[in-house]
C-alpha positions as CSV (number, residue, x, y, z in Angstrom):
1,M,97.2,91.4,144.3
2,S,100.7,92.6,144.9
3,S,102.4,95.6,143.2
4,L,104.8,93.1,141.5
5,E,101.9,91.2,139.9
6,I,100.3,94.5,138.7
7,A,103.6,95.4,137.2
8,V,103.8,92.1,135.3
9,F,100.3,92.4,134.0
10,L,101.0,96.1,133.0
11,Q,104.1,95.0,131.2
12,F,102.2,92.2,129.4
13,F,99.5,94.7,128.4
14,L,102.0,97.2,127.0
15,G,103.7,94.3,125.2
16,L,100.4,93.4,123.5
17,V,99.9,97.1,122.5
18,A,103.3,97.1,120.8
19,A,102.9,93.6,119.2
20,V,99.4,94.1,117.9
21,N,99.8,97.9,117.2
22,P,96.0,98.6,117.1
23,V,96.5,102.2,116.0
24,G,98.5,101.0,113.0
25,V,95.7,98.4,112.1
26,M,93.0,101.1,112.3
27,P,93.5,102.4,108.7
28,V,93.1,98.8,107.5
29,F,89.9,98.4,109.5
30,V,88.6,101.7,108.1
31,S,89.4,100.7,104.5
32,L,87.9,97.2,104.8
33,T,84.7,98.4,106.4
34,G,84.2,101.6,104.4
35,H,81.2,100.1,102.5
36,M,79.5,98.8,105.7
37,T,76.7,100.4,107.7
38,P,77.6,101.5,111.3
39,E,75.9,98.4,112.7
40,E,78.0,96.1,110.4
41,K,81.2,98.0,111.3
42,N,80.5,97.5,115.0
43,K,79.7,93.8,114.5
44,T,83.0,93.5,112.6
45,A,84.9,95.2,115.4
46,V,83.3,92.9,118.0
47,T,84.1,89.8,115.9
48,A,87.7,90.8,115.4
49,N,88.4,91.5,119.0
50,L,86.5,88.4,120.2
51,A,88.6,86.3,117.8
52,V,91.8,87.9,119.1
53,A,90.8,87.2,122.7
54,I,90.0,83.5,121.9
55,I,93.3,83.0,119.9
56,L,95.5,84.5,122.6
57,I,93.7,82.7,125.5
58,V,94.0,79.4,123.7
59,S,97.7,80.1,123.1
60,L,98.1,81.0,126.8
61,L,96.4,77.8,128.0
62,A,97.9,75.4,125.5
63,G,101.3,77.1,125.1
64,Q,103.2,75.1,127.8
65,M,101.6,71.9,126.5
66,L,102.9,72.5,123.0
67,L,106.4,73.3,124.4
68,D,106.4,70.1,126.3
69,M,105.1,68.1,123.3
70,F,108.1,69.2,121.2
71,S,110.5,69.2,124.1
72,I,111.2,72.9,123.7
73,S,112.5,74.7,126.8
74,L,111.0,78.0,127.8
75,D,114.4,79.7,127.5
76,S,114.8,78.5,123.9
77,F,111.3,79.8,123.1
78,R,112.1,83.1,124.7
79,V,115.1,83.5,122.4
80,A,113.1,82.5,119.3
81,G,110.2,84.7,120.3
82,G,112.5,87.6,121.0
83,L,114.1,87.3,117.5
84,L,110.6,87.2,116.0
85,L,109.6,90.3,117.9
86,L,112.7,92.0,116.8
87,S,111.9,91.1,113.2
88,I,108.4,92.6,113.5
89,A,109.8,95.7,115.3
90,F,112.3,96.4,112.5
91,S,109.5,96.2,109.9
92,M,107.3,98.6,112.0
93,M,110.2,101.1,112.4
94,S,110.9,101.0,108.7
95,G,107.2,101.8,108.0
96,K,106.3,98.4,106.4
97,L,102.9,98.2,108.1
98,G,101.4,94.7,108.0
99,E,103.9,93.2,105.6
100,D,105.5,91.3,108.4
101,K,102.2,89.8,109.4
102,Q,100.4,89.2,106.1
103,N,101.9,88.0,102.9
104,K,100.6,88.5,99.4
105,Q,98.8,85.2,99.3
106,E,97.0,85.9,102.6
107,K,96.1,89.4,101.3
108,S,94.5,88.0,98.2
109,E,92.6,85.2,100.0
110,Y,90.7,87.4,102.4
111,I,88.9,89.2,99.5
112,S,86.7,86.1,99.0
113,K,86.0,85.9,102.8
114,E,82.7,87.4,104.1
115,Q,83.9,87.5,107.7
116,I,86.8,90.0,107.5
117,G,86.6,90.4,111.3
118,V,88.4,87.1,111.6
119,V,90.5,87.1,108.5
120,P,92.5,89.3,108.0
121,L,91.9,91.5,111.0
122,A,92.1,89.1,113.9
123,M,94.4,86.7,112.1
124,P,97.1,87.5,111.0
125,L,97.1,91.3,111.4
126,M,96.2,91.5,115.2
127,A,96.8,88.1,116.8
128,G,100.0,87.5,114.8
129,P,103.0,85.5,115.7
130,G,104.4,88.3,117.8
131,A,101.4,88.6,120.1
132,I,101.0,84.8,120.3
133,S,104.7,84.2,121.2
134,S,104.6,86.9,123.8
135,T,101.5,85.4,125.4
136,I,103.0,81.9,125.5
137,V,106.2,83.3,127.1
138,Y,104.3,85.1,129.8
139,G,102.0,82.1,130.4
140,A,105.0,79.8,130.8
141,K,106.9,82.2,133.0
142,Y,103.9,82.8,135.3
143,P,102.1,79.4,135.5
144,T,100.0,79.7,138.7
145,T,96.2,79.8,138.5
146,M,96.1,83.4,139.8
147,D,98.7,84.6,137.3
148,T,96.8,82.8,134.4
149,M,93.5,84.4,135.4
150,G,95.3,87.8,135.6
151,I,96.8,87.3,132.1
152,I,93.3,86.3,130.8
153,A,91.9,89.5,132.4
154,T,94.6,91.5,130.8
155,I,93.9,90.1,127.4
156,S,90.2,90.8,127.8
157,L,90.9,94.4,128.9
158,F,93.2,94.8,125.9
159,C,90.6,93.6,123.5
160,L,88.0,95.8,125.1
161,C,90.2,98.8,124.6
162,T,91.0,97.9,121.0
163,W,87.2,97.5,120.3
164,G,86.8,101.1,121.6
165,L,89.6,102.3,119.3
166,F,87.9,100.6,116.3
167,R,84.6,102.1,117.2
168,S,86.2,105.6,116.9
169,A,88.6,104.6,114.1
170,P,87.3,107.0,111.4
171,L,87.7,110.0,113.7
172,I,91.2,108.9,115.0
173,V,92.5,108.2,111.5
174,K,91.1,111.6,110.3
175,F,92.7,113.4,113.3
176,C,96.1,111.7,113.2
177,G,96.5,111.4,109.5
178,Q,98.8,108.9,107.9
179,T,101.9,110.7,109.2
180,G,100.7,110.6,112.8
181,I,99.8,106.9,112.5
182,N,103.3,106.2,111.0
183,V,104.9,108.0,113.9
184,I,102.9,105.9,116.4
185,T,103.7,102.7,114.6
186,R,107.5,103.5,114.7
187,I,107.2,104.2,118.5
188,M,105.4,100.9,119.0
189,G,108.1,99.2,116.9
190,L,110.8,100.6,119.2
191,I,108.9,99.4,122.3
192,L,108.4,96.0,120.7
193,G,112.1,95.8,119.9
194,A,113.1,96.5,123.5
195,L,110.7,93.7,124.6
196,G,112.3,91.3,122.1
197,I,115.8,92.2,123.4
198,Q,114.6,91.5,127.0
199,F,113.2,88.1,125.9
200,I,116.5,87.2,124.2
201,A,118.6,88.3,127.2
202,E,116.5,86.3,129.7
203,G,116.6,83.2,127.5
204,L,120.4,83.4,126.9
205,K,121.1,84.0,130.6
206,H,119.7,80.6,131.4
207,L,120.8,78.8,128.2
208,L,124.4,80.1,128.4
209,P,125.0,80.9,132.1
210,G,128.6,81.6,131.4
211,L,127.6,84.8,129.6
212,A,125.9,86.3,132.6
């Protein structure tokens, strides 16, 4: 594996960290699982991250097919995905945690669900539109079998790390406090915004070559 491929996978991993913002989701996880036993909390954490992995891998494998089905070019999707990432980034930097990923109707619907690991944790809080669009863009940009396997491995590693964070979520939330989590969320929003700008710039460079 070349250093260039490692850099691509690292960039994708950091993009997922910014898009999903697992540290920002941890307080939600703690509040939703506060009544559970340690075994149930662990099961919920496993379910949530397994669902995220499945959602992102399916998006990776089927993303190009969907683009072809609707005759959407990769560059157009890059611009749209970049604008979406920017929207989420602005919400994160303004401190509106989760409001960009989960509306009021979705928030009320999950109360009746027994499996909160899938709804709302995995979808829409973690594997939201930002993470899905980022995965599709990288999958379409690097379509070889080796690249696809590398991206799948990166998604799996990301979900494993997020599971570890959720396992220690009560301690981390207690240590950081709400202020610390808000600071981290804003930093992740800044990184996500930069990633969105990069997507838009790459898309416009090919859609409007006269601007380059």
